[in-house]
C-alpha positions in Angstrom: 21.8 -10.7 6.6 20.6 -10.9 10.2 17.9 -8.9 11.9 19.5 -6.3 14.1 16.4 -4.9 15.8 16.4 -1.6 14.0 13.2 -2.5 12.1 11.1 -2.4 15.2 11.1 1.4 15.0 9.5 1.2 11.6 6.8 -1.5 12.5 3.5 -0.9 10.9 0.1 -1.5 12.4 -2.7 -3.5 10.7 -5.7 -1.4 9.8 -9.1 -3.3 9.9 -10.7 -3.8 6.5 -7.6 -2.8 4.5 -4.9 -4.9 3.1 -1.3 -4.2 4.1 0.2 -4.0 0.7 -2.7 -1.9 -0.6 -1.9 0.9 1.9 1.8 0.9 1.1 3.2 -1.3 3.9 6.2 -3.6 2.9 7.3 -6.9 4.5 10.7 -8.1 5.3 11.1 -11.8 5.1 14.3 -11.9 7.4 12.9 -9.8 10.2 9.4 -11.1 9.5 7.5 -7.9 10.1 5.5 -5.4 8.0 6.9 -1.8 8.0 6.3 1.7 6.6 9.5 2.3 4.6 10.0 4.0 1.3 13.1 2.2 0.2 13.2 -1.2 -1.5 15.5 -2.5 1.1 15.1 -3.3 4.8 16.8 -0.6 7.0 17.7 -3.4 9.4 19.2 -6.4 7.4 19.4 -5.0 3.9 17.2 -7.7 2.5 14.8 -6.8 -0.4 11.3 -5.9 0.8 8.2 -7.5 -0.5 5.7 -5.1 -1.9 3.2 -7.7 -3.3 1.5 -10.7 -1.7 2.5 -14.2 -2.6 -0.9 -15.7 -2.4 -2.7 -15.5 -5.8 -6.2 -14.7 -4.1 -4.7 -11.6 -2.5 -2.8 -10.6 -5.5 -6.2 -10.5 -7.4 -7.8 -8.5 -4.6 -4.8 -6.0 -4.6 -4.9 -5.7 -8.5 -8.6 -4.9 -8.4 -8.3 -2.4 -5.6 -5.4 -0.6 -7.6 -7.5 -0.5 -10.6 -10.5 1.1 -9.0 -8.3 3.7 -7.1 -6.6 4.6 -10.4 -10.1 4.9 -12.1 -11.3 7.2 -9.3 -8.1 9.3 -9.6 -8.6 9.8 -13.4 -12.2 10.4 -13.3 -13.5 14.0 -13.9 -15.5 15.4 -10.9 -19.2 15.8 -11.4 -20.1 19.2 -12.9 -23.5 20.7 -12.5 -24.9 21.0 -16.1 -27.9 23.1 -15.2 -27.0 26.7 -14.8 -29.7 29.2 -14.0 -29.3 32.6 -15.5 -30.4 35.2 -13.0 -31.2 38.5 -14.6 
């Protein structure tokens, strides 16, 4: 399991104000980069990609962000309750 340089093509950019794991980026410990990749394994070295942070503080932040996103997805959009009948 050695970095072959293939992962450079999938390297992800850091977005300000957002966590890398929260926006779906994954990290390879062997290649030492974050990448946008759908598989669970690095395309370069074949090592399993990390999808969650190791630091407990960042894990809590990610968990809170995921809960709020799920709550917003499951909520019913606001419906206007006042309907005027025009005759």
